[in-house]
DOMAR-713823 format. One record per residue (C-alpha): z, y negated, x negated. Coordinates in steps of 0.5 Angstrom, whole numbers, plus 500, padded with zeros to 3 digits. Layout:
N
ZYX...
//
This chain:
444
100825115107827113110830120118832121119839121122838129116836134121832138119825137112827136110830142115825146110819144104823145106825152108818153101815152098820156102818162101811161094812161094814169088819169089819177085824180084823187078828189072822188068823182070816180077817180080821174077817168080822163075820158081815157086821154080824151079819146087819146087827144081826139084820135091824134086830132082827128081831122084837125078842127071842129071837135066837142066832148063834154062829159058831165059825170061818167069818165070825166070827160074834156075835149074842146077842139077848134079852128074857126077864125075868118073874122068873128070881131078878132080876139080868140085864142085858147091852149088850155091843158089839164089831163088829170094828175095827182095821186103818187106813191110809187115808193119814192121814185127811182123809176115807174111814175107811169111807164114814161121812160125816156132816160138821157133825154128826159121823159119820166112820169107822173104829170111830166111837169104838172101839166102833161108836158104842155097839154101834149105840145098844145095838142101838137101845136094845134095839129101842126097848125091845122095841117098847114092849112092855117086860116086865123082871124081869131078862132084857136081853141084847144081844150084838154080839160078834166078835174083841175086837180079837184078845183075844177068842179067837173072840169073848167069850172062846170063847163064855163057855167053850162057850156060857155059859148063852146069853151070861152076864149079872149085870150088863155094860155095854161100852166106853167111859166117860161123857166129860164131864170139866169140874171146878168142880163140874161134869161128872164122868163116868168109869166104866171099873170095871177095866182093865190086864192085856194082857202082849202079848210076842213076842221073837225075835232070833237071828243069823248069816246072811251076804252083805250084802256083807261086814258085818265082825263079823257077828252081825246079828239086825236090828242086834240087834233095833234094839237091843232096841227101843231099850232097850224105848223108853227104859226107864222104870217107876216111877209106881205110885199104886194104889187105883183111881188114887187114887179117880179123882183124889179123885173128880175134885175137883180142886185141892188142890195138883194133886190132891196132886202126881198122887197123888205118885210123885215129883211126878207127871211134872211134874204131867202135863207141861203137860197136853194130850197125850190126858189125859197119855197116859191119865193116865200110862198109868194109873199106869204099866206100859207097853211099846210096840214095835209090829211087826217081822218079819225078814230074806229079802233085800236081801243076806242078813244076816238070822239071825232077826227077830221083834218084838212088844211090847204090855205093859200091866199094873197092878192088882195085877201079876203076868205075873212082875212084867212079865217082870222089868221086860222082863228089866230093860229088856233087860239083857244081851240078855235072856239071848240072845233068846227071850221068850214072852208072853200073861199076861191079868191086870188085872181090876176091879168093885166100885163099890158095886153096883146098876148103879153107883147106876142109871148115876149116877141115869140120867146124872144125868137126862140130864147136868145137875149131873154125877156119876160117878167110878171110872176104869181102862181102860188098854187091854182089853175083853171085860169081863174075860172076864164078870168073871172069870166073876162079872159085875160090868162096867163101861165106860160110854156118854154123850158130849156136850160136842162130843167131849171127852176129849181128841180121844176119846183121840187117835182111839182106833186112830188118824186121822180118827176120828168121833163126834157125833150128840149122843153117839149119841143120848145114849148110846141114851137111857142105855141104855134108862134104865139098862135100865129103872131097873135091871131093869124
//
């Protein structure tokens, strides 16, 4: 296949097709249907390396493609992108979230920045490496993985448990850093070397059923649940200045006064108060255990006092914190209600990788060539990625990419799982060039 030296058109087309596949993962096993995008990617990569498809649940398919290395002792590199996306309410969008329109150089659609943009650009880079006849010393793996948006149960987690030899790699690159953060010394490109822990929690509130027309002295589970939500929403965990936050702030070369405030728990809140919303939210999340009530189910009928309400709370823990820390804080937030509700949690602790690695050095060399005057800075992913499974298995895992100045971090942060998600074509081309350059530099 003849390909232009400029990958923009190719990666744009592949991203559009991935968006239009509508692999929406709502957390149920039957959702997602990532097999649609696996079929698309397998067809696109036909003839490029060796392929395997794994499908632990119907429709929950993942694709592994490899260019085998010549040296079995050389390190392997994985380019990992997930194919599922989160649900979307089209009412909040300016355009159809699955039309994948290109407007003024931006591709619109659910998954455009989380993370079908990188999944597509990694596939294009892998295809280009294969077509060039590239013979690496270390094996290069392209992994289009399912179920990332629902804790990776039937994707990376399952595959590392059941098919480790097929998917393990020494170095892993997935979502998502590489935004150009402007500083007086040139752009700083954050590399997500760690991520917060996920402590998703369900709270069951009990009450006593009764007739909706008789409210005096009733034990209404919904009323109690509302108070539970209020207390969680008003809870204010302490600011934590941990090592990864300190490394990020110091690497940004900020004004000394601002740097000092961001590293002082007593000054931090005032320091971020005047920042743009997306940056303030991210920096707050980097330094606090966060509690977000997100889902509520309960009640059976308008005229029946509910006797049970289930709440779901997205809790994210900081590096060094355990589930016991999160539970203690939740109980502190609930106060006397902690002993009258049922609490069950999924404890998925924080993970990180060191920065003194050949992968870091390779990213520094290649990104500096593509983004003039830039330098890397370690950062923390405040959500969760499949990197955590690979780190626990022994891999060095980073979140990266390369984004143009047309997509500032402020815009990216508000679009992530939000409305009007879109990515510019220059960023798509830069990320494609980055993946190919890193592969040639690190394992070539």
